[in-house]
C-alpha positions in Angstrom: 0.0 0.0 0.0 1.3 3.4 -0.7 1.0 6.7 1.0 1.6 8.4 -2.3 5.4 8.3 -2.0 7.1 6.4 -0.6 5.2 3.2 -1.0 4.1 1.4 2.1 4.8 -1.8 0.3 8.3 -2.2 -1.3 8.3 1.0 -3.4 9.8 -0.4 -6.5 8.4 -1.0 -9.9 8.5 -4.6 -11.0 12.0 -6.0 -11.7 13.8 -2.9 -10.4 15.8 -2.9 -7.1 15.2 0.0 -4.8 18.6 1.7 -4.0 20.0 0.8 -0.6 17.2 -1.7 0.3 17.0 -5.4 0.7 14.2 -7.4 -0.8 12.1 -9.6 1.5 14.0 -12.6 0.3 17.4 -11.0 1.0 16.3 -9.9 4.5 15.1 -13.4 5.3 18.2 -15.0 4.0 20.5 -12.6 5.8 18.6 -13.2 9.1 19.3 -17.0 8.5 15.5 -17.7 8.5 14.1 -18.1 5.0 10.5 -19.1 4.3 11.3 -22.7 5.4 12.4 -21.4 8.8 9.3 -19.2 9.1 7.1 -22.2 8.3 9.0 -24.4 10.8 8.6 -21.7 13.5 4.9 -21.5 12.8 4.6 -25.2 13.1 6.5 -25.2 16.4 4.0 -22.8 17.9 5.0 -19.3 16.8 2.3 -16.7 17.6 0.4 -15.7 14.5 1.3 -12.2 13.2 -1.5 -9.8 12.6 -0.2 -9.0 9.1 0.1 -10.6 5.8 3.3 -12.3 4.5 4.0 -9.2 2.5 4.1 -7.1 5.7 1.0 -4.9 5.6 1.4 -2.1 8.1 -2.2 -1.8 9.3 -4.9 0.9 9.1 -4.3 4.6 8.6 -6.5 5.4 11.6 -8.6 3.7 14.2 -11.0 1.3 12.5 -14.6 0.6 13.4 -14.6 -2.8 11.6 -11.9 -5.5 11.5 -13.4 -7.8 8.9 -16.1 -8.0 6.2 -18.7 -10.6 5.2 -20.1 -9.9 1.7 -23.4 -11.6 1.0 -23.5 -11.4 -2.8 -26.9 -11.9 -4.5 -25.8 -12.6 -8.1 -28.2 -11.6 -10.8 -29.7 -8.4 -9.3 -32.5 -8.5 -6.7 -35.4 -6.2 -7.3 -35.4 -3.2 -4.9 -39.1 -2.6 -5.3 -39.9 -6.1 -4.3 -37.6 -6.3 -1.2 -36.6 -3.2 0.7 -37.8 -0.2 -1.3 -41.6 0.2 -0.8 -43.4 2.2 -3.4 -47.1 2.8 -2.8 -47.4 4.7 -6.1 -46.2 1.6 -8.0 -49.1 -0.3 -6.5 -51.6 2.5 -7.3 -50.4 3.1 -10.9 -49.9 -0.6 -11.9 -50.3 -1.0 -15.7 -49.8 2.7 -16.4 -46.9 4.1 -18.5 -43.9 5.4 -16.6 -44.6 9.1 -16.2 -41.0 10.2 -17.0 -38.4 9.1 -19.6 -36.7 5.7 -19.2 -32.9 5.7 -19.4 -31.4 6.2 -22.8 -29.4 2.9 -22.5 -31.4 -0.1 -21.4 -30.9 -3.9 -21.6 -34.2 -4.8 -23.2 -37.6 -3.4 -24.2 -39.8 -2.8 -21.2 -43.5 -1.8 -20.8 -45.7 -0.3 -18.2 -45.4 -0.1 -14.4 -45.5 -3.4 -12.6 -46.6 -3.5 -9.0 -44.9 -5.8 -6.5 -46.6 -9.2 -6.0 -45.6 -9.0 -2.3 -46.9 -6.8 0.5 -44.7 -4.6 2.6 -45.0 -3.6 6.2 -42.9 -1.7 8.8 -40.7 -3.6 11.3 -38.8 -2.8 14.4 -38.3 0.4 16.3 -36.8 1.9 13.1 -40.1 1.3 11.2 -38.2 0.3 8.1 -40.4 -1.1 5.3 -39.5 -4.7 4.3 -41.3 -7.0 1.9 -42.9 -10.3 3.0 -40.2 -12.0 1.0 -37.8 -11.4 3.9 -39.6 -12.2 7.2 -36.5 -13.4 9.0 -34.3 -10.5 7.9 -37.1 -8.1 8.8 -36.7 -9.3 12.4 -33.2 -7.9 12.3 -34.1 -4.6 10.7 -33.0 -2.5 13.6 -29.4 -3.8 13.0 -29.5 -2.8 9.3 -28.4 0.3 7.5 -30.4 0.2 4.3 -29.1 2.3 1.4 -31.9 2.8 -1.1 -30.0 5.1 -3.4 -27.3 2.9 -4.9 -26.4 3.3 -8.5 -23.6 2.0 -10.8 -22.4 2.6 -14.3 -23.3 -0.5 -16.3 -26.5 -2.4 -17.1 -24.8 -5.7 -18.1 -24.2 -8.4 -15.5 -20.5 -9.0 -16.2 -19.5 -5.3 -16.2 -21.7 -4.4 -13.3 -20.4 -7.4 -11.3 -16.8 -6.4 -11.9 -17.6 -2.8 -11.0 -19.0 -3.9 -7.7 -16.2 -6.3 -6.9 -13.2 -4.3 -8.4 -14.3 -0.7 -8.9 -14.0 -1.0 -12.7 -16.5 -2.2 -15.3 -14.0 -2.1 -18.2 -10.5 -3.1 -17.0 -9.0 -6.0 -15.0 -8.4 -4.5 -11.5 -7.8 -6.0 -8.0 -10.9 -7.0 -6.1 -12.0 -5.1 -3.0 -11.1 -8.1 -0.9 -7.6 -8.0 -2.3 -7.3 -4.3 -1.7 -8.5 -4.8 1.9 -6.0 -7.6 2.6 -3.3 -5.7 0.9 -3.9 -2.8 3.3 -4.5 -4.8 6.5 -3.2 -8.3 6.0 -4.7 -11.3 7.8 -5.3 -11.8 11.5 -4.4 -15.5 11.3 -1.0 -16.5 10.0 -2.3 -20.0 9.1 -5.4 -19.0 7.0 -5.8 -16.8 3.9 -6.8 -13.2 4.5 -9.5 -13.4 1.8 -11.8 -16.4 1.2 -14.7 -16.6 -1.3 -17.2 -19.4 -0.8 -18.8 -21.0 -3.9 -18.0 -18.1 -6.2 -19.6 -17.7 -9.5 -17.8 -18.9 -12.6 -19.6 -16.5 -14.9 -19.7 -12.7 -15.4 -16.1 -12.0 -14.7 -15.2 -15.3 -13.1 -11.9 -15.3 -11.3 -11.4 -11.6 -12.0 -14.1 -10.9 -9.4 -11.8 -12.2 -6.6 -8.4 -11.8 -8.3 -5.6 -9.6 -7.2 -4.7 -8.3 -10.8 -1.5 -6.4 -10.5 -1.3 -6.6 -6.7 1.0 -9.4 -5.5 -0.7 -12.8 -5.9 -0.8 -13.5 -2.2 -3.7 -11.0 -1.9 -6.0 -12.8 -4.3 -9.1 -14.5 -2.9 -8.9 -18.2 -2.1 -11.9 -19.8 -3.7 -13.5 -22.7 -1.8 -15.7 -24.6 -4.3 -17.7 -22.8 -6.9 -21.3 -22.0 -7.8 -21.9 -25.4 -9.4 -20.9 -27.3 -6.2 -23.1 -27.7 -3.1 -21.5 -25.8 -0.2 -21.1 -29.0 1.9 -18.8 -30.3 -0.8 -16.9 -27.1 -1.1 -13.7 -27.8 0.8 -10.0 -27.0 0.8 -8.4 -30.3 -0.2 -5.5 -31.7 1.8 -3.4 -34.8 1.4 -2.8 -36.9 4.5 -2.9 -33.8 6.7 -3.0 -36.0 9.9 -0.1 -38.2 8.9 3.3 -36.8 10.0 5.2 -38.8 7.5 3.7 -37.1 4.4 3.9 -33.8 6.2 7.7 -34.3 6.6 8.0 -35.2 3.0 6.0 -32.1 1.9 8.3 -30.0 4.1 11.3 -31.4 2.4 9.8 -30.8 -1.0 8.9 -27.2 -0.1 12.4 -26.6 1.2 13.9 -27.9 -2.1 11.4 -25.7 -4.1 12.4 -22.7 -2.0 16.0 -23.4 -2.6 15.4 -23.6 -6.4 13.3 -20.4 -6.3 16.0 -18.6 -4.3 18.6 -19.5 -6.8 16.4 -18.1 -9.5 15.9 -14.9 -7.5 19.7 -14.6 -7.2 19.9 -14.5 -11.0 16.9 -12.3 -11.7 16.7 -10.0 -8.7 13.5 -9.1 -6.7 10.3 -10.7 -8.2 7.1 -10.0 -6.3 5.2 -12.6 -8.3 7.7 -15.4 -7.5 8.0 -14.4 -3.8 4.2 -14.3 -3.5 4.1 -17.8 -5.0 6.6 -19.0 -2.4 4.5 -17.5 0.3 1.4 -19.2 -1.1 3.1 -22.6 -0.9 4.1 -21.9 2.7 0.6 -20.8 3.6 -0.9 -23.9 2.0 1.4 -26.0 4.1 0.4 -24.2 7.4 -3.3 -24.5 6.5 -3.1 -28.2 6.8 -3.1 -27.9 10.5 -5.8 -25.1 10.7 -8.3 -25.6 7.9 -9.5 -29.2 8.3 -10.9 -28.6 11.8 -12.4 -25.3 10.6 -14.3 -27.0 7.8 -15.8 -29.6 10.1 -19.0 -28.2 11.8 -19.5 -31.1 14.2 -18.7 -28.8 17.1 -21.7 -26.6 16.3 -24.8 -27.2 18.3 -27.9 -28.7 16.8 -29.7 -25.4 17.5 -27.2 -23.4 15.7 -27.4 -25.7 12.6 -31.2 -25.4 12.7 -31.0 -21.6 12.9 -28.8 -21.5 9.8 -31.3 -23.7 8.0 -29.1 -26.8 7.6 -32.1 -28.9 8.4 -34.0 -27.7 5.3 -33.2 -28.6 1.7 -34.2 -25.1 0.6 -31.8 -23.2 3.0 -29.1 -25.8 3.5 -26.8 -24.6 0.7 -26.6 -20.9 1.5 -27.0 -21.7 5.2 -23.7 -23.5 5.3 -22.0 -20.7 3.5 -23.2 -18.3 6.1 -22.2 -20.6 8.9 -18.7 -21.0 7.4 -18.4 -17.3 7.0 -18.9 -16.9 10.7 -16.4 -19.6 11.4 -13.8 -18.0 9.1 -14.1 -14.5 10.5 -14.1 -15.9 14.0 -10.6 -17.2 13.3 -9.2 -14.1 11.8 -10.0 -14.2 8.1 -10.3 -10.6 7.0 -12.8 -10.8 4.0 -15.3 -13.6 3.4 -17.7 -13.6 0.5 -20.8 -15.9 0.2 -22.4 -16.0 -3.2 -26.0 -16.9 -4.0 -25.5 -17.5 -7.7 -26.9 -17.0 -10.4 -30.5 -16.8 -9.5 -31.9 -13.3 -9.1 -32.1 -12.4 -12.8 -35.9 -12.6 -13.3 -36.6 -11.2 -16.7 -39.7 -13.3 -16.5 -41.5 -15.4 -13.8 -40.6 -12.8 -11.2 -43.0 -14.1 -8.6 -41.8 -17.7 -8.5 -38.1 -16.8 -9.0 -37.8 -14.1 -6.3 -39.9 -16.1 -3.9 -37.6 -19.2 -4.3 -34.4 -17.1 -4.0 -35.6 -15.2 -0.9 -36.6 -18.5 0.8 -33.1 -19.9 0.2 -31.3 -16.9 1.8 -33.6 -15.2 4.3 -33.3 -17.6 7.2 -29.5 -18.1 6.9 -28.8 -14.3 6.7 -30.9 -13.6 9.8 -29.2 -16.4 11.6 -25.8 -15.0 10.7 -26.7 -11.6 11.9 -28.0 -12.9 15.2 -25.1 -15.3 15.7 -22.5 -12.5 15.1 -24.3 -10.3 17.5 -24.6 -13.0 20.2 -20.9 -13.7 20.0 -19.9 -10.1 20.2 -18.6 -10.1 16.6 -21.1 -7.8 14.9 -19.7 -4.6 16.4 -16.5 -5.1 14.4 -17.7 -7.2 11.5 -19.1 -5.4 8.6 -21.9 -7.3 6.8 -22.7 -6.2 3.2 -25.8 -7.5 1.3 -26.7 -6.8 -2.4 -26.4 -7.6 -6.0 -24.6 -6.0 -9.0 -27.7 -3.8 -9.7 -31.4 -3.7 -9.2 -34.4 -4.2 -11.4 -36.9 -1.9 -13.2 -40.2 -1.0 -11.8 -41.6 -1.4 -15.3 -42.5 -4.8 -16.7 -40.5 -6.9 -19.1 -42.9 -9.3 -20.7 -45.9 -10.2 -18.5 -44.1 -11.1 -15.3 -40.5 -9.9 -15.2 -38.2 -7.0 -14.6 -35.1 -5.8 -16.6 -31.7 -4.8 -15.2 -31.6 -1.4 -13.5 -28.3 0.2 -12.5 -30.0 3.6 -12.1 -31.3 3.1 -8.6 -31.3 0.0 -6.2 -30.9 -1.1 -2.6 -28.0 -2.6 -0.7 -27.7 -2.9 3.1 -25.0 -3.0 5.7 -24.9 -4.1 9.3 -22.4 -3.9 12.1 -18.9 -2.6 11.8 -19.5 1.0 12.6 -22.6 1.8 10.5 -25.7 3.4 12.0 -28.1 0.6 12.9 -31.8 1.0 12.2 -31.2 3.6 9.5 -32.6 4.0 6.0 -30.5 6.3 3.8 -31.3 7.8 0.4 -34.2 7.2 -1.8 -35.3 6.5 -5.4 -38.1 8.3 -7.2 -41.7 7.6 -6.5 -41.7 4.4 -8.6 -38.2 3.2 -7.7 -36.4 3.7 -11.0 -33.7 6.4 -10.4 -31.7 7.2 -7.3 -32.7 10.8 -6.6 -31.8 11.7 -3.0 -28.4 11.1 -1.3 -27.1 9.1 -4.2 -24.4 6.5 -3.4 -22.3 5.2 -6.3 -20.4 2.0 -6.0 -17.2 4.1 -5.7 -18.7 5.8 -2.6 -19.6 2.4 -1.2 -16.0 1.2 -1.6 -14.7 4.4 0.0 -17.0 3.9 2.9 -16.1 0.3 3.4 -12.4 1.2 3.5 -13.0 4.0 5.9 -14.8 1.7 8.3 -11.8 -0.6 8.2 -9.5 2.3 9.0 -8.2 2.9 5.5 -8.2 6.2 3.6 -9.2 5.2 0.1 -7.1 8.0 -1.4 -4.0 6.6 0.3 -4.6 2.9 -0.4 -2.7 2.9 -3.6 -0.3 0.7 -5.6 2.1 1.9 -8.3 1.8 -0.1 -11.5 2.6 0.8 -15.1 3.7 4.3 -14.2 0.7 5.4 -12.1 -0.8 5.0 -8.7 -4.0 2.8 -8.7 -6.6 2.5 -6.0 -9.9 0.7 -5.5 -11.9 3.9 -6.1 -9.6 5.1 -8.9 -10.2 8.9 -9.1 -13.7 8.8 -7.6 -15.4 8.0 -4.3 -16.7 9.9 -1.3 -17.1 8.4 2.2 -20.9 8.4 3.1 -20.4 9.9 6.5 -24.1 10.1 7.3 -24.3 6.3 7.7 -21.4 6.1 10.1 -22.3 5.6 13.8 
């Protein structure tokens, strides 16, 4: 991470040696440690460092949140059917939209389409929530609902990448990568960034990749969207058998020796050093991850709360439970993906009803569980999709993509609980009051983690890059 100049990370361009400085490899060699020594020390009981292998220096200022759980609803949930109640949409059902539609749209759309679901107010905050989310509605006083989100692209792939990386046109590091680059991991034996059952479409690995950041900051995928979450595991070979572990240690030491010889010839190489660090982390994870992935120590009541006893909720419920287990053990950024189900261009009523049923109970259980364990205060939970949907109909029973105005919500981690921020127009098409762009959302997330988004930069190809690029304002009104 850079503070303009000098760089907080090693301030050299790739393949250039900073004058008068040692590389991390040289420092480790000169201290007679090396990566093998570090791994051995960890296995012998060394206390985990609250930093990444690359030496992240920590936040710029006191953080309100220490970690993030991102609940990604791939496909685009409809704001006017979930958290953005529009009485006029009900009243004027079937009438033409009384103002112009956007100049750029995905498909042809028709007249106003009322929500098939009723809304009512919940909690002391009185926030309006659709009957689609009865369990989340019970947690509404812990939510900060942003009803004025907007982004730049109406296509799934571009909008998904914009939400995850800040750019809808270029390959850029994901927000989880930026966060772990800035803060590192709190557990020396686990990745700083984990993504559970990520989507393989609409950007694929770019959504959790590190791009030009060193490779050790990319997300670690566990499973993918085509695999049930109870089968999504980090594979290990004979982790409990000391003989294969000793053999693996010998192999890694030989590999380190060969890579060190290469570095002697080529000079500092962030990509190669990150690869070495990734091998060492994988070795250390053999002791930490198998137990973490087994949920036999969870009570029957906890498993029921997350919906593991129900076929409809089991898949996303396990993701949410694993997210709690990962953040509890110091993983900095965890993403759960409900993919790819929210894209109801037709059959809205059946599709959104099924989708909400699958995620509502697990999400509420996660919020309650974090709160009961004292984790919600410094864990930031983010919910939403890559865009929203139109209040006008597509076909008889569908809604098109809508990046002009939609809803996301946050909970915990220093945001104001029981708050509704911003608004769309009377029918829910355009964000009109206190608009929040994706860049603003990213700036706010980083701020809550103690990071100044204008200073979290990395020099690449002759310029300083950041998650928010040249945009983004912290939404201070939602901070507690």
